[in-house]
C-alpha positions in Angstrom: -15.9 -3.7 18.9 -12.9 -1.3 18.9 -9.4 -2.1 20.1 -9.9 -1.7 23.8 -6.1 -1.9 24.3 -4.8 -2.5 27.9 -1.2 -1.5 27.1 1.1 -0.7 24.2 4.8 -1.4 24.0 7.6 -0.3 21.7 10.4 -2.9 21.7 13.7 -3.1 19.8 14.9 -6.3 18.1 16.6 -7.5 21.3 13.3 -7.2 23.3 14.2 -4.1 25.3 11.3 -1.8 26.1 11.9 1.6 24.5 8.5 3.1 25.5 5.3 1.7 27.0 2.0 3.1 27.9 -0.6 1.4 30.1 -4.3 2.4 29.5 -6.1 -0.1 31.8 -5.3 -2.0 35.0 -6.6 -5.4 33.8 -3.1 -6.6 32.8 0.1 -6.8 34.9 3.3 -5.0 34.2 5.1 -8.3 33.4 3.1 -8.9 30.2 6.0 -7.8 28.1 8.1 -10.6 29.7 5.6 -13.1 28.5 5.9 -11.7 25.0 9.7 -12.0 25.1 9.7 -15.5 26.5 6.9 -17.1 24.4 7.2 -15.3 21.1 10.5 -13.4 20.6 12.9 -16.0 22.1 11.2 -18.8 20.3 11.6 -17.0 17.0 8.0 -17.4 16.0 7.5 -13.7 15.1 6.8 -14.3 11.5 4.2 -17.0 11.8 1.2 -15.1 13.1 0.9 -11.4 14.1 -1.7 -12.3 16.8 -0.9 -14.5 19.8 -2.7 -15.5 22.9 -0.8 -16.1 26.1 -2.8 -16.8 29.2 -5.9 -14.6 29.2 -4.3 -11.9 27.0 -3.8 -11.4 23.3 -0.8 -9.8 21.7 -1.2 -7.9 18.5 2.2 -6.9 17.1 3.8 -5.5 14.0 7.4 -4.8 13.1 8.2 -1.4 11.6 11.9 -0.9 10.7 13.8 -2.2 13.8 11.0 -1.7 16.2 8.2 -4.0 17.3 4.9 -2.3 18.3 2.9 -4.6 20.6 -0.7 -4.0 21.7 -1.8 -6.1 24.7 -5.6 -6.8 24.8 -7.4 -8.6 27.6 -10.9 -8.7 25.9 -12.3 -9.9 22.5 -11.2 -6.9 20.5 -11.2 -6.0 16.8 -7.8 -7.1 15.6 -8.1 -5.3 12.2 -8.8 -2.1 14.1 -5.6 -2.7 16.1 -3.5 -3.0 13.0 -5.1 0.0 11.5 -4.3 2.0 14.6 -0.6 0.9 14.5 -0.3 1.9 10.8 -1.8 5.3 11.3 0.1 5.9 14.5 3.4 5.2 12.7 2.4 7.6 9.9 1.7 10.2 12.6 5.1 9.7 14.3 6.8 10.0 10.9 5.1 13.3 10.2 6.6 14.7 13.5 10.0 13.1 13.0 10.6 14.1 9.4 9.8 10.7 7.8 11.9 8.5 10.0 10.6 5.9 12.5 13.2 3.6 14.1 14.8 3.0 17.4 16.9 6.1 17.3 13.9 8.3 16.4 12.0 6.9 19.4 14.9 7.5 21.8 15.3 11.0 20.6 11.6 11.9 20.9 10.3 9.9 23.8 8.7 12.9 25.5 6.8 13.8 22.4 5.7 10.2 21.9 4.3 10.0 25.4 2.3 13.1 24.8 1.0 11.7 21.5 0.1 8.4 23.0 -2.1 10.2 25.6 -3.9 12.0 22.8 -4.4 9.2 20.2 -5.8 6.6 22.6 -8.1 7.1 25.6 -8.7 4.2 28.0 -7.6 1.9 25.3 -9.9 3.3 22.6 -8.4 4.9 19.5 -9.0 8.6 19.0 -8.1 11.1 16.3 -4.8 10.2 14.6 -4.8 12.9 11.9 -1.4 14.7 11.8 -3.1 17.8 10.5 -5.4 18.0 13.6 -2.9 17.0 16.3 -0.3 19.5 15.1 -2.8 22.3 15.9 -2.4 21.8 19.6 0.7 19.6 20.0 3.0 22.0 18.5 6.3 20.5 19.8 8.6 19.6 17.0 10.4 16.2 17.0 14.1 15.6 16.4 14.0 15.4 12.6 16.2 13.4 10.3 18.9 15.5 8.7 17.7 14.3 5.3 14.1 15.5 5.8 12.7 18.7 4.5 12.0 21.7 6.8 8.4 21.9 7.7 6.4 24.9 6.5 5.1 27.4 9.0 1.3 27.3 9.0 -1.2 29.6 10.8 -2.8 27.9 13.8 -6.6 28.2 13.7 -9.1 27.3 16.4 -8.0 23.8 17.5 -11.1 23.1 19.5 -13.4 23.8 16.5 -11.1 21.8 14.3 -11.3 18.6 16.4 -15.0 18.8 17.2 -16.2 20.2 13.8 -18.0 18.2 11.1 -14.9 18.4 8.8 -12.2 17.2 11.2 -9.7 16.3 8.4 -9.4 19.9 7.0 -8.2 23.1 8.6 -10.3 26.3 8.2 -8.9 29.4 6.7 -6.8 27.8 4.0 -5.9 30.2 1.2 -3.9 29.7 -2.0 -3.1 32.2 -4.8 -3.4 29.4 -7.3 -6.0 26.6 -6.8 -4.8 23.3 -8.1 -6.0 19.7 -8.0 -4.0 16.7 -9.2 -5.5 13.2 -9.6 -3.8 9.9 -10.5 -4.9 6.3 -10.7 -2.4 3.6 -9.7 -3.2 -0.1 -10.4 -1.5 -3.4 -9.7 -2.4 -6.5 -11.8 -2.3 -9.9 -10.1 -2.1 -12.5 -12.9 -1.7 -16.3 -12.9 -1.1 -17.8 -16.3 -0.5 -21.5 -17.3 2.5 -22.7 -19.3 0.3 -22.7 -22.4 -0.5 -19.0 -22.1 -4.1 -19.4 -20.6 -5.1 -17.0 -18.0 -6.0 -18.9 -14.8 -6.7 -16.0 -12.5 -6.6 -12.3 -12.9 -7.7 -9.3 -10.8 -6.7 -5.7 -10.5 -6.3 -3.7 -7.2 -6.1 0.1 -7.6 -6.2 3.3 -5.8 -7.2 6.9 -6.7 -4.6 9.4 -5.4 -5.3 13.1 -5.1 -3.3 16.2 -4.2 -5.4 19.3 -3.5 -4.3 22.9 -3.0 -7.7 24.6 -2.7 -8.8 27.6 -0.7 -11.6 27.6 1.8 -14.0 24.5 2.1 -14.3 23.2 -1.4 -16.9 20.6 -2.4 -15.7 18.2 -5.0 -17.6 15.6 -7.1 -15.9 12.8 -8.9 -17.5 10.8 -11.8 -16.2 7.4 -12.9 -17.3 5.0 -15.6 -18.5 2.5 -13.1 -21.7 0.6 -14.0 -23.8 1.5 -10.9 -22.9 5.2 -11.1 -23.8 5.5 -14.7 -27.1 3.6 -14.3 -28.1 5.8 -11.3 -27.2 9.0 -13.1 -29.3 8.0 -16.2 -32.2 7.0 -13.9 -32.1 10.4 -12.0 -32.0 12.3 -15.4 -34.6 10.1 -17.0 -32.7 9.4 -20.1 -30.8 6.3 -21.4 -27.3 5.7 -20.4 -24.5 6.7 -22.8 -22.9 3.9 -24.7 -19.3 3.0 -23.8 -17.3 0.7 -21.6 -18.4 0.4 -18.0 -16.8 -1.5 -15.2 -18.0 -3.2 -12.0 -16.2 -2.3 -8.8 -16.1 -5.4 -6.6 -14.6 -3.9 -3.4 -14.4 -0.2 -2.7 -12.9 1.6 0.3 -13.2 5.3 0.7 -11.3 8.0 2.6 -13.3 9.4 5.5 -13.9 12.6 3.7 -16.3 10.9 1.2 -20.0 11.5 1.8 -21.2 7.8 2.2 -24.8 8.7 2.5 -24.8 10.5 -0.8 -22.8 7.7 -2.4 -25.3 5.1 -1.3 -28.3 7.1 -2.6 -26.8 8.7 -5.8 -23.7 6.6 -6.4 -21.6 9.7 -6.7 -18.3 10.3 -5.0 -18.7 13.7 -3.3 -16.2 15.0 -0.7 -14.5 17.9 1.0 -10.9 17.0 0.5 -8.0 17.2 3.0 -5.3 19.7 2.3 -2.4 18.2 0.4 -1.9 14.6 -0.7 -4.2 11.8 0.3 -5.7 8.5 -1.0 -9.3 9.0 -2.0 -10.4 5.4 -2.6 -9.2 1.8 -3.1 -10.9 -0.7 -5.3 -10.7 -4.2 -6.8 -11.9 -5.5 -10.2 -12.0 -9.1 -11.3 -13.9 -8.9 -14.7 -12.9 -7.4 -18.0 -9.2 -6.9 -17.2 -7.1 -5.6 -20.1 -3.6 -7.1 -19.8 -0.9 -4.6 -21.0 1.6 -7.4 -21.7 1.7 -11.0 -22.9 4.5 -13.2 -21.7 5.4 -16.3 -23.8 8.1 -18.4 -22.1 9.8 -21.5 -23.4 12.0 -23.4 -21.0 13.9 -26.6 -22.1 15.8 -28.7 -19.6 18.6 -30.4 -21.6 19.8 -33.1 -19.3 21.1 -32.5 -15.8 23.5 -29.6 -16.5 22.0 -27.4 -19.2 18.8 -25.3 -19.7 17.6 -23.1 -22.5 15.3 -20.2 -21.7 13.4 -18.1 -24.3 11.0 -15.4 -23.1 9.0 -13.2 -25.5 7.2 -10.2 -24.1 4.6 -8.4 -26.2 3.0 -5.1 -25.4 -0.7 -5.0 -26.3 -1.5 -1.4 -25.5 -1.6 1.4 -28.0 1.3 2.2 -30.3 1.4 5.8 -29.0 1.8 4.7 -25.4 4.9 3.2 -23.7 5.8 1.4 -20.5 8.5 2.6 -18.2 10.8 0.7 -15.8 9.9 -2.8 -17.1 11.5 -5.5 -15.0 11.0 -9.2 -15.8 12.1 -11.8 -13.2 12.5 -15.3 -14.6 13.1 -18.0 -12.0 16.0 -20.5 -12.5 17.1 -23.5 -10.4 19.3 -22.9 -7.3 22.2 -24.9 -8.7 22.7 -22.4 -11.6 26.5 -22.0 -12.2 26.8 -19.9 -15.4 24.5 -17.9 -17.7 24.8 -16.5 -21.2 22.3 -13.9 -22.4 21.0 -12.4 -25.7 18.3 -9.7 -25.5 16.7 -7.6 -28.3 16.3 -4.7 -25.9 17.3 -3.7 -22.4 19.8 -5.5 -20.2 19.7 -8.8 -18.3 21.8 -10.4 -15.6 21.6 -13.3 -13.2 20.8 -12.5 -9.6 21.8 -15.5 -7.4 20.3 -14.0 -4.2 16.8 -14.4 -5.6 17.6 -17.3 -8.1 16.2 -15.2 -11.0 17.2 -13.8 -14.4 16.5 -10.1 -14.1 15.6 -8.4 -17.4 15.3 -4.6 -17.3 13.9 -2.5 -20.1 13.8 1.2 -19.5 11.2 2.1 -22.1 8.9 -0.4 -23.8 6.8 1.1 -26.7 3.3 -0.2 -27.4 2.5 -2.9 -30.1 6.1 -4.2 -30.0 7.8 -7.2 -28.7 11.2 -8.1 -27.1 12.9 -11.4 -26.6 15.4 -12.8 -24.2 17.4 -16.0 -24.9 19.6 -17.5 -22.3 21.8 -20.6 -22.0 22.1 -21.8 -18.4 24.7 -24.2 -17.0 23.8 -26.1 -13.8 25.9 -27.8 -11.2 25.6 -31.5 -11.3 24.7 -33.0 -8.0 25.4 -36.6 -6.9 22.2 -36.9 -4.9 18.7 -37.7 -6.2 17.5 -35.1 -8.6 14.4 -33.3 -7.4 12.0 -31.9 -10.0 12.2 -28.2 -10.4 8.8 -26.6 -9.6 9.2 -23.8 -12.1 7.9 -20.8 -10.1 5.9 -18.1 -12.0 7.5 -15.2 -13.9 7.1 -11.8 -12.3 6.8 -8.4 -14.0 7.0 -4.9 -12.8 6.2 -1.9 -14.9 4.5 1.5 -15.2 2.3 2.5 -18.2 1.2 6.1 -18.0 -2.3 6.9 -19.2 -3.3 3.2 -19.1 -5.5 1.3 -16.7 -5.8 -2.4 -16.9 -9.3 -2.3 -15.3 -10.6 0.3 -17.8 -11.4 2.7 -15.0 -11.8 6.3 -16.4 -12.4 9.6 -14.8 -15.4 11.2 -16.6 -15.4 14.4 -14.7 -14.2 16.2 -11.6 -16.3 19.2 -10.5 -14.9 21.6 -8.0 -17.1 24.1 -6.2 -15.2 26.7 -4.1 
């Protein structure tokens, strides 16, 4: 069941209504007062983003210094409601030059009312694509002074664009130079024991594309996923090629992907939107190649001293390198003084997050770096509580490396 929203409110942090739009008459106009009294004034905003008061449900999300609240009187799809809020904010940012806050709403309330009438009809979400809405809502918002000036684009037939089979792409696009850029971005979620054993590991990734192609191109993407390779070899009546294959556990596609063809042939074929977009998301839990190994040694020397030694080894190829490596090593809250020695990069103590922050700008493959620190603690008179030793966190980028092993085998473009 879709959202079926009765009303939507935009509130500032004080609870003042900036803009509201009522889509149904099954809720009263004082519903926002109930939200202020039972949720905002009790300071329970961070506990749960969905609350029920009386016979209504409140689905809310904070973006910058603005709360967006959807009031629902029926049993609606909450995930669809949050998806609507996220895409609506992206739409407003495209009109306002990338900014969405209280000032942007006050400066563009007329445009927002016009957009709210288009993106939701009787409480049901409609088309939220900025490319489509800008074809017939041509009013420009008050843009941030730091945003870039929008490019002038020809306005094609708006009716055909909204009702056509390819609603995410304008017709009549023409480029002197046709270009396609593709990138795979992954995040590794790892939990490791104090002895170096991997307890839990999974990878979440996304395939990002940027297309500048003329006309209505048809693209076909081939990955080294197990199901796709098996289906391809079955259709061609020949054995599958040897090599590493991966199993995608969860996959989410952009609306441009032909799902019927993917279900039958296991191939990702699509007519891409113009510009930058996210083609797919995925998650992998088996066969993860960790780019780093972290070996920590922490010794508590009495109540006032600690020794921390952390060794980081890069296990990817020697010709590759990691950029922007940041290692966050938790320390007790009563830390008073620290003394560092690092073999590469720089380290400092950040008391706001109770961590030693070790930064390495460039980390070559098949190498290792070490941090040694002596920590002095403040002695407390009260009963000593055992330190829980939170996990070490790492942030990094490794170009041309995927922890999941996902590879792009081919990208065919038919103009």
